VEXDREN-2710 file (C-alpha; in Angstrom, 1 decimal):
% VEXDREN-2710
k/r/px/py/pz
1/UNK/0.0/0.0/0.0
2/UNK/1.2/3.5/-0.9
3/UNK/0.4/6.7/1.0
4/UNK/-2.2/8.9/-0.6
5/UNK/-0.3/11.2/-3.0
6/UNK/-1.0/14.2/-5.2
7/UNK/-0.4/13.1/-8.8
8/UNK/-0.7/15.7/-11.6
9/UNK/-1.3/14.7/-15.2
10/UNK/-0.5/17.2/-17.9
11/UNK/-2.3/16.6/-21.1
12/UNK/-3.5/18.2/-24.4
13/UNK/-7.0/18.3/-25.9
14/UNK/-6.5/15.6/-28.6
15/UNK/-8.6/12.5/-28.2
16/UNK/-5.9/10.2/-29.5
17/UNK/-3.5/11.6/-26.8
18/UNK/-6.1/11.6/-24.0
19/UNK/-8.0/8.3/-24.3
20/UNK/-5.0/5.9/-24.0
21/UNK/-4.1/6.9/-20.4
22/UNK/-7.6/7.5/-19.0
23/UNK/-7.9/4.1/-17.4
24/UNK/-4.5/4.6/-15.7
25/UNK/-5.9/7.9/-14.2
26/UNK/-9.1/6.1/-13.1
27/UNK/-7.0/3.4/-11.5
28/UNK/-4.9/5.8/-9.6
29/UNK/-8.0/7.6/-8.3
30/UNK/-9.5/4.3/-7.3
31/UNK/-6.3/3.5/-5.3
32/UNK/-7.0/6.6/-3.2
33/UNK/-4.7/9.1/-4.8
34/UNK/-5.6/12.7/-5.5
35/UNK/-5.2/13.2/-9.2
36/UNK/-5.3/16.6/-10.9
37/UNK/-5.4/16.8/-14.7
38/UNK/-4.5/19.9/-16.7
39/UNK/-6.3/20.1/-20.0
40/UNK/-8.6/22.3/-22.0
41/UNK/-12.3/22.3/-20.8
42/UNK/-13.2/20.6/-24.1
43/UNK/-11.9/17.5/-22.4
44/UNK/-13.6/18.1/-19.1
45/UNK/-16.1/15.2/-19.3
46/UNK/-13.5/12.7/-20.2
47/UNK/-11.1/13.9/-17.4
48/UNK/-13.6/14.3/-14.6
49/UNK/-15.3/11.0/-15.5
50/UNK/-12.2/9.3/-14.1
51/UNK/-12.5/11.0/-10.8
52/UNK/-9.6/13.4/-11.5
53/UNK/-9.9/17.2/-10.9
54/UNK/-9.7/19.3/-14.0
55/UNK/-7.1/22.1/-14.0
56/UNK/-8.3/24.1/-17.0
57/UNK/-6.3/26.0/-19.5
58/UNK/-7.2/27.5/-22.9
59/UNK/-5.6/25.5/-25.7
60/UNK/-4.1/26.8/-28.9
61/UNK/-4.4/23.5/-30.7
62/UNK/-7.0/22.7/-33.3
63/UNK/-10.1/21.2/-31.5
64/UNK/-12.9/21.6/-34.0
65/UNK/-12.9/21.7/-37.8
66/UNK/-9.5/23.3/-38.0
67/UNK/-6.9/21.4/-40.0
68/UNK/-3.8/20.0/-38.4
69/UNK/-0.7/20.9/-40.4
70/UNK/0.7/18.2/-42.7
71/UNK/4.2/19.6/-42.6
72/UNK/6.1/17.9/-39.7
73/UNK/8.0/21.0/-38.6
74/UNK/4.7/23.0/-38.6
75/UNK/3.2/20.2/-36.5
76/UNK/6.1/20.4/-34.0
77/UNK/5.6/24.2/-33.8
78/UNK/1.9/23.7/-33.0
79/UNK/2.8/21.6/-30.0
80/UNK/5.7/23.8/-28.8
81/UNK/3.4/26.9/-29.0
82/UNK/0.8/25.0/-26.9
83/UNK/3.5/24.2/-24.3
84/UNK/4.7/27.8/-24.2
85/UNK/1.1/29.0/-23.6
86/UNK/0.3/26.3/-21.1
87/UNK/3.4/26.7/-18.9
88/UNK/2.4/29.9/-17.0
89/UNK/-1.0/28.4/-16.3
90/UNK/0.6/25.3/-14.8
91/UNK/3.1/27.3/-12.8
92/UNK/0.3/29.3/-11.3
93/UNK/-2.0/26.3/-10.6
94/UNK/0.7/24.1/-9.1
95/UNK/3.0/26.7/-7.4
96/UNK/1.2/26.5/-4.1
97/UNK/-0.2/23.0/-4.7
98/UNK/2.8/21.0/-5.8
99/UNK/2.3/17.4/-6.7
100/UNK/4.3/14.5/-5.5
101/UNK/4.7/13.3/-9.1
102/UNK/4.0/14.6/-12.6
103/UNK/2.6/12.5/-15.3
104/UNK/2.5/13.9/-18.8
105/UNK/1.5/13.3/-22.4
106/UNK/4.3/13.3/-25.0
107/UNK/3.3/16.9/-25.8
108/UNK/2.9/18.0/-22.1
109/UNK/6.4/19.5/-22.1
110/UNK/5.5/21.8/-19.2
111/UNK/5.4/18.9/-16.7
112/UNK/9.0/17.9/-17.3
113/UNK/9.9/21.6/-17.2
114/UNK/8.3/22.1/-13.8
115/UNK/9.6/18.7/-12.6
116/UNK/13.2/19.7/-13.3
117/UNK/12.8/23.2/-11.7
118/UNK/10.9/22.0/-8.6
119/UNK/12.8/18.7/-8.1
120/UNK/9.6/16.6/-8.6
121/UNK/9.9/13.3/-10.5
122/UNK/8.0/12.9/-13.8
123/UNK/6.8/10.0/-15.8
124/UNK/5.8/10.3/-19.5
125/UNK/2.8/8.4/-20.6
126/UNK/3.4/7.8/-24.3
127/UNK/0.4/6.9/-26.6
128/UNK/2.8/6.2/-29.5
129/UNK/6.3/4.8/-30.1
130/UNK/9.3/6.2/-28.2
131/UNK/12.8/7.1/-29.2
132/UNK/15.2/4.3/-29.9
133/UNK/19.0/4.3/-29.5
134/UNK/20.0/6.2/-32.6
135/UNK/16.8/8.2/-32.9
136/UNK/18.6/11.5/-32.8
137/UNK/21.0/10.5/-35.6
138/UNK/18.3/9.0/-37.9
139/UNK/14.7/10.2/-37.5
140/UNK/15.6/13.6/-36.0
141/UNK/18.4/14.2/-38.4
142/UNK/16.0/13.9/-41.3
143/UNK/13.6/16.4/-39.6
144/UNK/16.4/18.8/-38.9
145/UNK/17.1/19.1/-42.7
146/UNK/13.5/20.3/-43.4
147/UNK/12.7/24.0/-44.1
148/UNK/11.9/25.8/-40.9
149/UNK/13.5/23.2/-38.6
150/UNK/16.4/25.4/-37.5
151/UNK/14.0/28.1/-36.4
152/UNK/11.8/25.6/-34.5
153/UNK/14.7/24.0/-32.7
154/UNK/16.1/27.5/-31.9
155/UNK/12.8/28.5/-30.4
156/UNK/12.7/25.3/-28.3
157/UNK/16.3/25.8/-27.0
158/UNK/15.6/29.4/-26.1
159/UNK/12.4/28.4/-24.2
160/UNK/14.4/25.8/-22.3
161/UNK/17.1/28.3/-21.4
162/UNK/14.6/31.0/-20.3
163/UNK/13.1/28.5/-17.9
164/UNK/16.4/27.4/-16.4
165/UNK/16.7/24.0/-18.1
166/UNK/20.4/23.4/-18.9
167/UNK/22.2/20.4/-20.4
168/UNK/19.3/19.3/-22.5
169/UNK/18.7/20.1/-26.1
170/UNK/15.3/19.6/-27.9
171/UNK/15.8/15.9/-28.6
172/UNK/17.0/15.1/-25.1
173/UNK/14.2/17.1/-23.4
174/UNK/11.4/15.8/-25.6
175/UNK/12.4/12.3/-26.6
176/UNK/14.5/11.2/-23.7
177/UNK/12.3/11.4/-20.6
178/UNK/13.5/10.4/-17.2
179/UNK/10.9/7.7/-17.1
180/UNK/8.4/6.6/-19.7
181/UNK/5.5/4.1/-19.9
182/UNK/4.6/3.3/-23.5
183/UNK/1.0/2.4/-23.8
184/UNK/1.4/0.5/-27.1
185/UNK/2.2/-3.0/-28.0
186/UNK/6.0/-3.6/-28.0
187/UNK/5.3/-5.1/-31.4
188/UNK/4.5/-1.7/-32.8
189/UNK/7.8/-0.1/-31.6
190/UNK/10.5/0.5/-34.2
191/UNK/13.9/-0.9/-33.1
192/UNK/12.4/-2.1/-29.9
193/UNK/15.5/-3.9/-28.8
194/UNK/17.4/-0.6/-28.7
195/UNK/14.9/1.3/-26.6
196/UNK/16.5/2.4/-23.2
197/UNK/15.5/0.6/-20.0
198/UNK/13.9/3.8/-18.7
199/UNK/10.9/2.9/-20.9
200/UNK/8.5/0.1/-20.0
201/UNK/6.0/-1.2/-22.6
202/UNK/2.8/-1.6/-20.5
203/UNK/0.6/-2.1/-23.6
204/UNK/-2.9/-0.7/-24.2
205/UNK/-4.7/0.3/-21.0
206/UNK/-8.2/-0.1/-22.1
207/UNK/-10.7/-0.8/-19.3
208/UNK/-14.4/-1.2/-20.0
209/UNK/-15.2/2.3/-21.4
210/UNK/-18.8/1.8/-20.4
211/UNK/-19.3/5.6/-20.4
212/UNK/-18.8/5.5/-24.2
213/UNK/-21.9/3.3/-24.6
214/UNK/-22.4/-0.2/-25.7
215/UNK/-22.9/-2.0/-29.0
216/UNK/-24.9/-5.1/-29.5
217/UNK/-24.0/-7.6/-32.2
218/UNK/-27.1/-8.4/-34.3
219/UNK/-28.4/-11.9/-33.7
220/UNK/-28.2/-12.8/-37.4
221/UNK/-24.7/-11.4/-37.9
222/UNK/-22.4/-14.2/-39.1
223/UNK/-19.3/-12.0/-39.0
224/UNK/-18.8/-8.4/-38.0
225/UNK/-16.6/-5.8/-39.8
226/UNK/-15.8/-2.4/-38.3
227/UNK/-14.8/0.4/-40.7
228/UNK/-13.4/3.5/-39.0
229/UNK/-10.8/6.1/-40.0
230/UNK/-10.7/7.5/-36.4
231/UNK/-11.7/11.0/-35.4
232/UNK/-9.5/13.3/-37.5
233/UNK/-9.2/12.2/-41.1
234/UNK/-12.8/11.1/-41.7
235/UNK/-14.1/13.3/-44.6
236/UNK/-13.6/10.6/-47.2
237/UNK/-16.8/10.1/-49.1
238/UNK/-15.2/8.3/-52.0
239/UNK/-13.5/5.8/-49.8
240/UNK/-16.8/5.1/-47.9
241/UNK/-18.6/4.5/-51.2
242/UNK/-16.0/1.9/-52.2
243/UNK/-16.5/0.3/-48.8
244/UNK/-20.3/0.1/-49.4
245/UNK/-19.7/-1.5/-52.8
246/UNK/-17.1/-3.9/-51.3
247/UNK/-18.9/-5.0/-48.2
248/UNK/-22.6/-4.1/-48.7
249/UNK/-24.7/-7.3/-49.1
250/UNK/-21.5/-9.4/-48.7
251/UNK/-22.9/-12.8/-47.6
252/UNK/-22.4/-13.6/-43.9
253/UNK/-21.1/-10.1/-43.0
254/UNK/-22.6/-7.3/-40.9
255/UNK/-20.8/-4.0/-41.3
256/UNK/-20.5/-1.1/-38.8
257/UNK/-19.4/2.0/-40.7
258/UNK/-18.2/5.0/-38.8
259/UNK/-18.0/8.1/-41.0
260/UNK/-17.0/10.8/-38.5
261/UNK/-18.6/14.2/-37.7
262/UNK/-17.6/15.9/-41.0
263/UNK/-19.6/13.6/-43.2
264/UNK/-23.3/13.8/-44.0
265/UNK/-24.6/10.2/-44.4
266/UNK/-26.9/11.4/-47.2
267/UNK/-23.8/11.9/-49.3
268/UNK/-23.3/8.1/-49.5
269/UNK/-26.8/7.3/-50.6
270/UNK/-28.9/4.5/-49.2
271/UNK/-26.9/2.0/-47.2
272/UNK/-27.2/-1.8/-48.0
273/UNK/-29.3/-3.8/-45.5
274/UNK/-26.2/-5.3/-43.8
275/UNK/-24.6/-1.9/-43.1
276/UNK/-25.2/0.4/-40.1
277/UNK/-23.8/3.9/-40.5
278/UNK/-22.8/6.2/-37.6
279/UNK/-20.9/9.4/-37.1
280/UNK/-19.3/7.8/-34.0
281/UNK/-19.3/4.4/-32.4
282/UNK/-17.9/3.0/-29.2
283/UNK/-15.0/1.5/-31.0
284/UNK/-13.6/-0.9/-28.4
285/UNK/-17.1/-2.3/-27.7
286/UNK/-17.5/-3.1/-31.4
287/UNK/-14.0/-4.5/-31.7
288/UNK/-14.6/-6.9/-28.8
289/UNK/-17.3/-8.5/-31.0
290/UNK/-15.8/-8.0/-34.4
291/UNK/-14.1/-10.3/-36.8
292/UNK/-12.2/-7.7/-38.9
293/UNK/-11.3/-4.1/-38.9
294/UNK/-10.7/-1.5/-41.6
295/UNK/-8.6/1.2/-39.9
296/UNK/-6.6/4.3/-40.6
297/UNK/-3.8/2.6/-38.5
298/UNK/-3.5/5.3/-35.9
299/UNK/-1.6/4.0/-32.9
300/UNK/-4.8/3.8/-30.8
301/UNK/-6.8/1.9/-33.4
302/UNK/-3.8/-0.4/-34.2
303/UNK/-3.3/-1.2/-30.5
304/UNK/-7.0/-1.8/-30.0
305/UNK/-7.1/-4.1/-33.0
306/UNK/-4.2/-6.1/-31.8
307/UNK/-5.6/-6.3/-28.2
308/UNK/-8.9/-7.5/-29.6
309/UNK/-7.2/-10.0/-31.9
310/UNK/-8.9/-8.9/-35.1
311/UNK/-7.3/-8.9/-38.6
312/UNK/-6.9/-5.5/-40.1
313/UNK/-7.0/-3.7/-43.4
314/UNK/-4.9/-0.6/-42.9
315/UNK/-5.7/2.4/-44.9
316/UNK/-3.3/5.1/-43.6
317/UNK/-4.2/8.8/-43.9
318/UNK/-1.5/10.9/-42.3
319/UNK/1.6/11.2/-40.0
320/UNK/2.6/7.9/-38.3
321/UNK/-0.2/5.9/-39.8
322/UNK/1.8/4.9/-42.8
323/UNK/4.6/3.4/-40.7
324/UNK/2.0/1.8/-38.4
325/UNK/0.3/0.2/-41.4
326/UNK/3.6/-1.2/-42.6
327/UNK/4.4/-2.6/-39.2
328/UNK/1.0/-4.3/-38.9
329/UNK/1.7/-5.9/-42.3
330/UNK/5.1/-7.0/-41.2
331/UNK/3.5/-8.7/-38.2
332/UNK/1.4/-10.7/-40.5
333/UNK/-1.9/-9.5/-39.1
334/UNK/-2.9/-6.9/-41.7
335/UNK/-2.7/-5.7/-45.2
336/UNK/-2.0/-2.1/-46.2
337/UNK/-4.1/-0.5/-48.9
338/UNK/-3.5/3.2/-49.6
339/UNK/-6.7/5.3/-50.2
340/UNK/-6.0/5.8/-53.9
341/UNK/-5.8/2.0/-54.4
342/UNK/-8.8/1.1/-52.2
343/UNK/-11.2/-0.2/-54.9
344/UNK/-14.2/-2.2/-53.9
345/UNK/-12.8/-5.3/-55.5
346/UNK/-9.4/-5.1/-53.7
347/UNK/-11.1/-4.3/-50.3
348/UNK/-13.4/-7.3/-50.6
349/UNK/-10.8/-9.8/-51.7
350/UNK/-8.4/-8.6/-49.0
351/UNK/-11.1/-9.0/-46.3
352/UNK/-12.0/-12.5/-47.3
353/UNK/-8.4/-13.5/-47.5
354/UNK/-7.4/-12.1/-44.1
355/UNK/-10.5/-13.4/-42.3
356/UNK/-10.0/-17.0/-43.5
357/UNK/-6.2/-17.2/-43.0
358/UNK/-5.4/-19.5/-39.9
359/UNK/-1.9/-18.2/-39.6
360/UNK/-3.2/-14.6/-39.3
361/UNK/-5.6/-15.8/-36.6
362/UNK/-2.7/-17.6/-34.7
363/UNK/-0.5/-14.6/-34.7
364/UNK/-3.3/-12.3/-33.5
365/UNK/-4.2/-14.8/-30.7
366/UNK/-0.5/-14.8/-29.5
367/UNK/-0.2/-11.0/-29.5
368/UNK/-3.7/-10.5/-27.9
369/UNK/-2.8/-12.8/-25.0
370/UNK/0.4/-11.0/-24.3
371/UNK/-1.3/-7.6/-24.3
372/UNK/-4.1/-8.7/-22.0
373/UNK/-1.5/-9.8/-19.4
374/UNK/-0.3/-6.2/-19.0
375/UNK/-2.2/-3.0/-19.0
376/UNK/-3.7/-0.6/-16.5
377/UNK/-2.9/-2.2/-13.2
378/UNK/0.7/-2.9/-14.2
379/UNK/1.0/0.8/-15.3
380/UNK/-0.4/2.0/-12.0
381/UNK/2.0/-0.1/-10.0
382/UNK/5.0/1.3/-12.0
383/UNK/3.7/4.9/-11.4
384/UNK/3.4/4.3/-7.6
385/UNK/6.9/2.9/-7.6
386/UNK/8.1/6.4/-8.8
387/UNK/6.5/8.2/-5.9
388/UNK/9.0/9.8/-3.5
389/UNK/9.5/7.9/-0.3
END
């Protein structure tokens, strides 16, 4: 048993960054800790639903219909500007209410900044892959050659210096945390064997998510297919039409099609009888009863697909999704089909091939069993082990 501690989580208002660690927050609250959670009020319901106390700040990130930048340097700038804006709010909120331990999202730079300045330990909760041994000489070297990179890194280094952080450059500060829990399958991590031992792969921390609603498999459904491109890159009417052609009236299959909030279902015409169309579905509830998954291969969706043991058709849309799609294919549990190539014929034949392949099923069963042995309770134990005293 650990004494009751004040644990502060520093997050950002992006669903893909917030959902993966929510069950860890809930578990820490259930263990009797006081957990405060800095985030924009747009995430208030998710945060307070765990029992944590919201510490509000006004975000500068896109939260509505705004577009996230495709350029990687511009994307890093967006997160840096968020941290610069967030830091004074955190300093004011926690100056007289200092936590025993900081937890933080990969973009919650202010937590590590304050932890260093105040002598408080910090643990990064990473919803995606982490830096490997030669990350700075490979991945970051490529980024540093891009237009605008020098200005970005100069701004970051100046911000660190202004706040008294010495001996750490951008890569060391952002990508080399003192302690990190990676909430992804180790199978999804590039160069996993070279990741430092300050990182522990706890795997997906999924819980029941009853607050997101339930989904009931129709009694006459032979097999269930979920089609979802997540929450950000969903305005894809042409792709959804190909899915309707591919899977509509496919004998033995019931299809759950999530089209996102940017799409009007009327644009797709009348759905076949075996297809239910929604702007949003409780994804994990569906996956637990599904037999296959068409996904954009975001890290969250990829992890949930592996955890649930379902074969995947990966249709990447942006950022890390292309690499994730390739990794799923390398694992032998998915096929990558780029959006431009996603014809109805190819989608249908790929689904039938994957769903009937016993080797795919065996590999998925192996990975799923390993992932279900880790998770939320393990992560909470590791966090409590970092508490002072």
